[in-house]
Chimera marker file (.cmm) of the C-alpha trace (Angstrom):
<marker_set name="trace">
<marker id="1" x="164.392" y="91.799" z="58.512" r="1" g="1" b="0" radius="0.5"/>
<marker id="2" x="162.627" y="88.652" z="59.683" r="1" g="1" b="0" radius="0.5"/>
<marker id="3" x="161.456" y="85.877" z="57.369" r="1" g="1" b="0" radius="0.5"/>
<marker id="4" x="157.907" y="87.213" z="57.737" r="1" g="1" b="0" radius="0.5"/>
<marker id="5" x="158.890" y="90.483" z="56.060" r="1" g="1" b="0" radius="0.5"/>
<marker id="6" x="160.903" y="88.932" z="53.217" r="1" g="1" b="0" radius="0.5"/>
<marker id="7" x="159.166" y="87.703" z="50.105" r="1" g="1" b="0" radius="0.5"/>
<marker id="8" x="159.671" y="84.041" z="49.421" r="1" g="1" b="0" radius="0.5"/>
<marker id="9" x="160.903" y="83.324" z="45.919" r="1" g="1" b="0" radius="0.5"/>
<marker id="10" x="160.531" y="79.548" z="46.238" r="1" g="1" b="0" radius="0.5"/>
<marker id="11" x="157.788" y="78.503" z="43.856" r="1" g="1" b="0" radius="0.5"/>
<marker id="12" x="157.446" y="74.986" z="45.239" r="1" g="1" b="0" radius="0.5"/>
<marker id="13" x="153.874" y="74.478" z="46.486" r="1" g="1" b="0" radius="0.5"/>
<marker id="14" x="155.254" y="73.251" z="49.820" r="1" g="1" b="0" radius="0.5"/>
<marker id="15" x="156.501" y="76.751" z="50.643" r="1" g="1" b="0" radius="0.5"/>
<marker id="16" x="153.798" y="78.507" z="52.609" r="1" g="1" b="0" radius="0.5"/>
<marker id="17" x="155.225" y="82.031" z="52.160" r="1" g="1" b="0" radius="0.5"/>
<marker id="18" x="153.919" y="82.189" z="48.594" r="1" g="1" b="0" radius="0.5"/>
<marker id="19" x="150.552" y="83.029" z="50.147" r="1" g="1" b="0" radius="0.5"/>
<marker id="20" x="150.163" y="86.524" z="51.596" r="1" g="1" b="0" radius="0.5"/>
<marker id="21" x="148.001" y="85.262" z="54.478" r="1" g="1" b="0" radius="0.5"/>
<marker id="22" x="150.771" y="83.016" z="55.861" r="1" g="1" b="0" radius="0.5"/>
<marker id="23" x="152.759" y="84.631" z="58.672" r="1" g="1" b="0" radius="0.5"/>
<marker id="24" x="154.919" y="81.701" z="59.765" r="1" g="1" b="0" radius="0.5"/>
<marker id="25" x="158.592" y="81.177" z="59.013" r="1" g="1" b="0" radius="0.5"/>
<marker id="26" x="159.640" y="80.107" z="55.545" r="1" g="1" b="0" radius="0.5"/>
<marker id="27" x="159.949" y="76.353" z="55.247" r="1" g="1" b="0" radius="0.5"/>
<marker id="28" x="162.921" y="76.697" z="52.892" r="1" g="1" b="0" radius="0.5"/>
<marker id="29" x="165.111" y="79.486" z="54.363" r="1" g="1" b="0" radius="0.5"/>
<marker id="30" x="168.395" y="78.271" z="52.826" r="1" g="1" b="0" radius="0.5"/>
<marker id="31" x="166.912" y="78.258" z="49.320" r="1" g="1" b="0" radius="0.5"/>
<marker id="32" x="165.336" y="81.678" z="49.848" r="1" g="1" b="0" radius="0.5"/>
<marker id="33" x="168.681" y="83.212" z="50.818" r="1" g="1" b="0" radius="0.5"/>
<marker id="34" x="170.317" y="81.696" z="47.742" r="1" g="1" b="0" radius="0.5"/>
<marker id="35" x="167.554" y="82.927" z="45.465" r="1" g="1" b="0" radius="0.5"/>
<marker id="36" x="167.483" y="86.415" z="46.980" r="1" g="1" b="0" radius="0.5"/>
<marker id="37" x="171.228" y="86.846" z="46.577" r="1" g="1" b="0" radius="0.5"/>
<marker id="38" x="171.104" y="85.665" z="42.960" r="1" g="1" b="0" radius="0.5"/>
<marker id="39" x="168.113" y="87.799" z="42.053" r="1" g="1" b="0" radius="0.5"/>
<marker id="40" x="169.788" y="90.954" z="43.355" r="1" g="1" b="0" radius="0.5"/>
<marker id="41" x="172.590" y="90.479" z="40.815" r="1" g="1" b="0" radius="0.5"/>
<marker id="42" x="170.594" y="89.219" z="37.883" r="1" g="1" b="0" radius="0.5"/>
<marker id="43" x="167.731" y="90.309" z="35.698" r="1" g="1" b="0" radius="0.5"/>
<marker id="44" x="164.699" y="91.873" z="37.378" r="1" g="1" b="0" radius="0.5"/>
<marker id="45" x="161.491" y="89.965" z="37.953" r="1" g="1" b="0" radius="0.5"/>
<marker id="46" x="158.787" y="90.768" z="35.356" r="1" g="1" b="0" radius="0.5"/>
<marker id="47" x="156.577" y="92.041" z="38.183" r="1" g="1" b="0" radius="0.5"/>
<marker id="48" x="159.190" y="94.645" z="39.086" r="1" g="1" b="0" radius="0.5"/>
<marker id="49" x="159.384" y="95.803" z="35.469" r="1" g="1" b="0" radius="0.5"/>
<marker id="50" x="155.596" y="95.948" z="35.320" r="1" g="1" b="0" radius="0.5"/>
<marker id="51" x="155.380" y="98.016" z="38.513" r="1" g="1" b="0" radius="0.5"/>
<marker id="52" x="158.262" y="100.400" z="37.799" r="1" g="1" b="0" radius="0.5"/>
<marker id="53" x="157.959" y="100.918" z="34.046" r="1" g="1" b="0" radius="0.5"/>
<marker id="54" x="154.618" y="99.919" z="32.562" r="1" g="1" b="0" radius="0.5"/>
<marker id="55" x="152.013" y="100.870" z="35.156" r="1" g="1" b="0" radius="0.5"/>
<marker id="56" x="153.302" y="104.439" z="35.664" r="1" g="1" b="0" radius="0.5"/>
<marker id="57" x="153.642" y="104.932" z="31.896" r="1" g="1" b="0" radius="0.5"/>
<marker id="58" x="149.905" y="104.537" z="31.349" r="1" g="1" b="0" radius="0.5"/>
<marker id="59" x="148.789" y="105.692" z="34.788" r="1" g="1" b="0" radius="0.5"/>
<marker id="60" x="147.078" y="102.507" z="35.935" r="1" g="1" b="0" radius="0.5"/>
<marker id="61" x="146.730" y="101.249" z="39.484" r="1" g="1" b="0" radius="0.5"/>
<marker id="62" x="146.988" y="97.547" z="40.289" r="1" g="1" b="0" radius="0.5"/>
<marker id="63" x="143.220" y="97.362" z="40.655" r="1" g="1" b="0" radius="0.5"/>
<marker id="64" x="142.622" y="99.064" z="37.308" r="1" g="1" b="0" radius="0.5"/>
<marker id="65" x="145.107" y="96.688" z="35.669" r="1" g="1" b="0" radius="0.5"/>
<marker id="66" x="143.322" y="93.688" z="37.161" r="1" g="1" b="0" radius="0.5"/>
<marker id="67" x="139.993" y="94.956" z="35.808" r="1" g="1" b="0" radius="0.5"/>
<marker id="68" x="141.435" y="95.496" z="32.309" r="1" g="1" b="0" radius="0.5"/>
<marker id="69" x="143.063" y="92.057" z="32.339" r="1" g="1" b="0" radius="0.5"/>
<marker id="70" x="139.897" y="90.374" z="33.670" r="1" g="1" b="0" radius="0.5"/>
<marker id="71" x="141.781" y="88.792" z="36.579" r="1" g="1" b="0" radius="0.5"/>
<marker id="72" x="141.443" y="89.191" z="40.338" r="1" g="1" b="0" radius="0.5"/>
<marker id="73" x="143.481" y="91.839" z="42.139" r="1" g="1" b="0" radius="0.5"/>
<marker id="74" x="145.395" y="89.114" z="43.978" r="1" g="1" b="0" radius="0.5"/>
<marker id="75" x="146.806" y="87.857" z="40.659" r="1" g="1" b="0" radius="0.5"/>
<marker id="76" x="148.255" y="91.283" z="39.880" r="1" g="1" b="0" radius="0.5"/>
<marker id="77" x="149.389" y="91.724" z="43.484" r="1" g="1" b="0" radius="0.5"/>
<marker id="78" x="151.257" y="88.396" z="43.412" r="1" g="1" b="0" radius="0.5"/>
<marker id="79" x="152.948" y="89.254" z="40.129" r="1" g="1" b="0" radius="0.5"/>
<marker id="80" x="153.973" y="92.785" z="41.137" r="1" g="1" b="0" radius="0.5"/>
<marker id="81" x="155.267" y="91.571" z="44.516" r="1" g="1" b="0" radius="0.5"/>
<marker id="82" x="157.229" y="88.815" z="42.796" r="1" g="1" b="0" radius="0.5"/>
<marker id="83" x="155.369" y="85.957" z="44.466" r="1" g="1" b="0" radius="0.5"/>
<marker id="84" x="154.296" y="84.486" z="41.118" r="1" g="1" b="0" radius="0.5"/>
<marker id="85" x="155.655" y="84.682" z="37.616" r="1" g="1" b="0" radius="0.5"/>
<marker id="86" x="154.158" y="85.402" z="34.229" r="1" g="1" b="0" radius="0.5"/>
<marker id="87" x="152.230" y="82.489" z="32.767" r="1" g="1" b="0" radius="0.5"/>
<marker id="88" x="151.336" y="82.165" z="29.101" r="1" g="1" b="0" radius="0.5"/>
<marker id="89" x="147.781" y="83.238" z="29.916" r="1" g="1" b="0" radius="0.5"/>
<marker id="90" x="148.984" y="86.324" z="31.813" r="1" g="1" b="0" radius="0.5"/>
<marker id="91" x="151.422" y="87.139" z="29.001" r="1" g="1" b="0" radius="0.5"/>
<marker id="92" x="148.519" y="87.368" z="26.536" r="1" g="1" b="0" radius="0.5"/>
<marker id="93" x="146.509" y="89.545" z="28.911" r="1" g="1" b="0" radius="0.5"/>
<marker id="94" x="149.448" y="91.846" z="29.658" r="1" g="1" b="0" radius="0.5"/>
<marker id="95" x="150.208" y="92.068" z="25.931" r="1" g="1" b="0" radius="0.5"/>
<marker id="96" x="146.641" y="93.162" z="25.265" r="1" g="1" b="0" radius="0.5"/>
<marker id="97" x="146.694" y="95.904" z="27.922" r="1" g="1" b="0" radius="0.5"/>
<marker id="98" x="150.173" y="97.266" z="27.157" r="1" g="1" b="0" radius="0.5"/>
<marker id="99" x="150.134" y="96.695" z="23.390" r="1" g="1" b="0" radius="0.5"/>
<marker id="100" x="153.226" y="94.489" z="23.496" r="1" g="1" b="0" radius="0.5"/>
<marker id="101" x="153.818" y="91.036" z="22.061" r="1" g="1" b="0" radius="0.5"/>
<marker id="102" x="153.167" y="88.241" z="24.588" r="1" g="1" b="0" radius="0.5"/>
<marker id="103" x="156.696" y="87.008" z="23.884" r="1" g="1" b="0" radius="0.5"/>
<marker id="104" x="158.015" y="90.145" z="25.587" r="1" g="1" b="0" radius="0.5"/>
<marker id="105" x="156.492" y="89.060" z="28.903" r="1" g="1" b="0" radius="0.5"/>
<marker id="106" x="157.426" y="85.413" z="28.461" r="1" g="1" b="0" radius="0.5"/>
<marker id="107" x="161.026" y="86.357" z="27.614" r="1" g="1" b="0" radius="0.5"/>
<marker id="108" x="161.265" y="88.484" z="30.755" r="1" g="1" b="0" radius="0.5"/>
<marker id="109" x="160.022" y="85.540" z="32.824" r="1" g="1" b="0" radius="0.5"/>
<marker id="110" x="162.265" y="83.000" z="31.084" r="1" g="1" b="0" radius="0.5"/>
<marker id="111" x="165.342" y="85.186" z="31.529" r="1" g="1" b="0" radius="0.5"/>
<marker id="112" x="164.551" y="85.615" z="35.218" r="1" g="1" b="0" radius="0.5"/>
<marker id="113" x="163.859" y="81.884" z="35.712" r="1" g="1" b="0" radius="0.5"/>
<marker id="114" x="167.075" y="80.865" z="33.969" r="1" g="1" b="0" radius="0.5"/>
<marker id="115" x="169.085" y="83.213" z="36.177" r="1" g="1" b="0" radius="0.5"/>
<marker id="116" x="167.435" y="82.033" z="39.385" r="1" g="1" b="0" radius="0.5"/>
<marker id="117" x="167.896" y="78.357" z="38.503" r="1" g="1" b="0" radius="0.5"/>
<marker id="118" x="171.447" y="78.631" z="37.207" r="1" g="1" b="0" radius="0.5"/>
<marker id="119" x="173.459" y="75.738" z="38.629" r="1" g="1" b="0" radius="0.5"/>
<marker id="120" x="176.125" y="76.651" z="41.135" r="1" g="1" b="0" radius="0.5"/>
<marker id="121" x="179.508" y="75.431" z="39.897" r="1" g="1" b="0" radius="0.5"/>
<marker id="122" x="181.533" y="73.465" z="42.429" r="1" g="1" b="0" radius="0.5"/>
<marker id="123" x="185.233" y="74.170" z="42.604" r="1" g="1" b="0" radius="0.5"/>
<link id1="1" id2="2" r="1" g="1" b="0" radius="0.2"/>
<link id1="2" id2="3" r="1" g="1" b="0" radius="0.2"/>
<link id1="3" id2="4" r="1" g="1" b="0" radius="0.2"/>
<link id1="4" id2="5" r="1" g="1" b="0" radius="0.2"/>
<link id1="5" id2="6" r="1" g="1" b="0" radius="0.2"/>
<link id1="6" id2="7" r="1" g="1" b="0" radius="0.2"/>
<link id1="7" id2="8" r="1" g="1" b="0" radius="0.2"/>
<link id1="8" id2="9" r="1" g="1" b="0" radius="0.2"/>
<link id1="9" id2="10" r="1" g="1" b="0" radius="0.2"/>
<link id1="10" id2="11" r="1" g="1" b="0" radius="0.2"/>
<link id1="11" id2="12" r="1" g="1" b="0" radius="0.2"/>
<link id1="12" id2="13" r="1" g="1" b="0" radius="0.2"/>
<link id1="13" id2="14" r="1" g="1" b="0" radius="0.2"/>
<link id1="14" id2="15" r="1" g="1" b="0" radius="0.2"/>
<link id1="15" id2="16" r="1" g="1" b="0" radius="0.2"/>
<link id1="16" id2="17" r="1" g="1" b="0" radius="0.2"/>
<link id1="17" id2="18" r="1" g="1" b="0" radius="0.2"/>
<link id1="18" id2="19" r="1" g="1" b="0" radius="0.2"/>
<link id1="19" id2="20" r="1" g="1" b="0" radius="0.2"/>
<link id1="20" id2="21" r="1" g="1" b="0" radius="0.2"/>
<link id1="21" id2="22" r="1" g="1" b="0" radius="0.2"/>
<link id1="22" id2="23" r="1" g="1" b="0" radius="0.2"/>
<link id1="23" id2="24" r="1" g="1" b="0" radius="0.2"/>
<link id1="24" id2="25" r="1" g="1" b="0" radius="0.2"/>
<link id1="25" id2="26" r="1" g="1" b="0" radius="0.2"/>
<link id1="26" id2="27" r="1" g="1" b="0" radius="0.2"/>
<link id1="27" id2="28" r="1" g="1" b="0" radius="0.2"/>
<link id1="28" id2="29" r="1" g="1" b="0" radius="0.2"/>
<link id1="29" id2="30" r="1" g="1" b="0" radius="0.2"/>
<link id1="30" id2="31" r="1" g="1" b="0" radius="0.2"/>
<link id1="31" id2="32" r="1" g="1" b="0" radius="0.2"/>
<link id1="32" id2="33" r="1" g="1" b="0" radius="0.2"/>
<link id1="33" id2="34" r="1" g="1" b="0" radius="0.2"/>
<link id1="34" id2="35" r="1" g="1" b="0" radius="0.2"/>
<link id1="35" id2="36" r="1" g="1" b="0" radius="0.2"/>
<link id1="36" id2="37" r="1" g="1" b="0" radius="0.2"/>
<link id1="37" id2="38" r="1" g="1" b="0" radius="0.2"/>
<link id1="38" id2="39" r="1" g="1" b="0" radius="0.2"/>
<link id1="39" id2="40" r="1" g="1" b="0" radius="0.2"/>
<link id1="40" id2="41" r="1" g="1" b="0" radius="0.2"/>
<link id1="41" id2="42" r="1" g="1" b="0" radius="0.2"/>
<link id1="42" id2="43" r="1" g="1" b="0" radius="0.2"/>
<link id1="43" id2="44" r="1" g="1" b="0" radius="0.2"/>
<link id1="44" id2="45" r="1" g="1" b="0" radius="0.2"/>
<link id1="45" id2="46" r="1" g="1" b="0" radius="0.2"/>
<link id1="46" id2="47" r="1" g="1" b="0" radius="0.2"/>
<link id1="47" id2="48" r="1" g="1" b="0" radius="0.2"/>
<link id1="48" id2="49" r="1" g="1" b="0" radius="0.2"/>
<link id1="49" id2="50" r="1" g="1" b="0" radius="0.2"/>
<link id1="50" id2="51" r="1" g="1" b="0" radius="0.2"/>
<link id1="51" id2="52" r="1" g="1" b="0" radius="0.2"/>
<link id1="52" id2="53" r="1" g="1" b="0" radius="0.2"/>
<link id1="53" id2="54" r="1" g="1" b="0" radius="0.2"/>
<link id1="54" id2="55" r="1" g="1" b="0" radius="0.2"/>
<link id1="55" id2="56" r="1" g="1" b="0" radius="0.2"/>
<link id1="56" id2="57" r="1" g="1" b="0" radius="0.2"/>
<link id1="57" id2="58" r="1" g="1" b="0" radius="0.2"/>
<link id1="58" id2="59" r="1" g="1" b="0" radius="0.2"/>
<link id1="59" id2="60" r="1" g="1" b="0" radius="0.2"/>
<link id1="60" id2="61" r="1" g="1" b="0" radius="0.2"/>
<link id1="61" id2="62" r="1" g="1" b="0" radius="0.2"/>
<link id1="62" id2="63" r="1" g="1" b="0" radius="0.2"/>
<link id1="63" id2="64" r="1" g="1" b="0" radius="0.2"/>
<link id1="64" id2="65" r="1" g="1" b="0" radius="0.2"/>
<link id1="65" id2="66" r="1" g="1" b="0" radius="0.2"/>
<link id1="66" id2="67" r="1" g="1" b="0" radius="0.2"/>
<link id1="67" id2="68" r="1" g="1" b="0" radius="0.2"/>
<link id1="68" id2="69" r="1" g="1" b="0" radius="0.2"/>
<link id1="69" id2="70" r="1" g="1" b="0" radius="0.2"/>
<link id1="70" id2="71" r="1" g="1" b="0" radius="0.2"/>
<link id1="71" id2="72" r="1" g="1" b="0" radius="0.2"/>
<link id1="72" id2="73" r="1" g="1" b="0" radius="0.2"/>
<link id1="73" id2="74" r="1" g="1" b="0" radius="0.2"/>
<link id1="74" id2="75" r="1" g="1" b="0" radius="0.2"/>
<link id1="75" id2="76" r="1" g="1" b="0" radius="0.2"/>
<link id1="76" id2="77" r="1" g="1" b="0" radius="0.2"/>
<link id1="77" id2="78" r="1" g="1" b="0" radius="0.2"/>
<link id1="78" id2="79" r="1" g="1" b="0" radius="0.2"/>
<link id1="79" id2="80" r="1" g="1" b="0" radius="0.2"/>
<link id1="80" id2="81" r="1" g="1" b="0" radius="0.2"/>
<link id1="81" id2="82" r="1" g="1" b="0" radius="0.2"/>
<link id1="82" id2="83" r="1" g="1" b="0" radius="0.2"/>
<link id1="83" id2="84" r="1" g="1" b="0" radius="0.2"/>
<link id1="84" id2="85" r="1" g="1" b="0" radius="0.2"/>
<link id1="85" id2="86" r="1" g="1" b="0" radius="0.2"/>
<link id1="86" id2="87" r="1" g="1" b="0" radius="0.2"/>
<link id1="87" id2="88" r="1" g="1" b="0" radius="0.2"/>
<link id1="88" id2="89" r="1" g="1" b="0" radius="0.2"/>
<link id1="89" id2="90" r="1" g="1" b="0" radius="0.2"/>
<link id1="90" id2="91" r="1" g="1" b="0" radius="0.2"/>
<link id1="91" id2="92" r="1" g="1" b="0" radius="0.2"/>
<link id1="92" id2="93" r="1" g="1" b="0" radius="0.2"/>
<link id1="93" id2="94" r="1" g="1" b="0" radius="0.2"/>
<link id1="94" id2="95" r="1" g="1" b="0" radius="0.2"/>
<link id1="95" id2="96" r="1" g="1" b="0" radius="0.2"/>
<link id1="96" id2="97" r="1" g="1" b="0" radius="0.2"/>
<link id1="97" id2="98" r="1" g="1" b="0" radius="0.2"/>
<link id1="98" id2="99" r="1" g="1" b="0" radius="0.2"/>
<link id1="99" id2="100" r="1" g="1" b="0" radius="0.2"/>
<link id1="100" id2="101" r="1" g="1" b="0" radius="0.2"/>
<link id1="101" id2="102" r="1" g="1" b="0" radius="0.2"/>
<link id1="102" id2="103" r="1" g="1" b="0" radius="0.2"/>
<link id1="103" id2="104" r="1" g="1" b="0" radius="0.2"/>
<link id1="104" id2="105" r="1" g="1" b="0" radius="0.2"/>
<link id1="105" id2="106" r="1" g="1" b="0" radius="0.2"/>
<link id1="106" id2="107" r="1" g="1" b="0" radius="0.2"/>
<link id1="107" id2="108" r="1" g="1" b="0" radius="0.2"/>
<link id1="108" id2="109" r="1" g="1" b="0" radius="0.2"/>
<link id1="109" id2="110" r="1" g="1" b="0" radius="0.2"/>
<link id1="110" id2="111" r="1" g="1" b="0" radius="0.2"/>
<link id1="111" id2="112" r="1" g="1" b="0" radius="0.2"/>
<link id1="112" id2="113" r="1" g="1" b="0" radius="0.2"/>
<link id1="113" id2="114" r="1" g="1" b="0" radius="0.2"/>
<link id1="114" id2="115" r="1" g="1" b="0" radius="0.2"/>
<link id1="115" id2="116" r="1" g="1" b="0" radius="0.2"/>
<link id1="116" id2="117" r="1" g="1" b="0" radius="0.2"/>
<link id1="117" id2="118" r="1" g="1" b="0" radius="0.2"/>
<link id1="118" id2="119" r="1" g="1" b="0" radius="0.2"/>
<link id1="119" id2="120" r="1" g="1" b="0" radius="0.2"/>
<link id1="120" id2="121" r="1" g="1" b="0" radius="0.2"/>
<link id1="121" id2="122" r="1" g="1" b="0" radius="0.2"/>
<link id1="122" id2="123" r="1" g="1" b="0" radius="0.2"/>
</marker_set>
């Protein structure tokens, strides 16, 4: 798989792969590899949980979810594809649609962020 096909988990604004329209190489390939390997062993991204558990449970498409949340489709797309995380504002909107507390969504994001940013111990 080339860098073009891999999602970039680097949230730094300097990383161009956060944007779906960018088709160049990732500017931070070493960090992406580290983050991808950690995320495969750790807790799932909230977008993955949303896509695999919550959307099928109530039979909503991404577009329908975006309409119910009063956000653009790209916002939902970026969350589901793990390009962006859950913000406090999105947590409230997701909570309203899925009848969950907003803390549920924030806890999923915090758990994921803590795992991704866990310091690597030097031996």
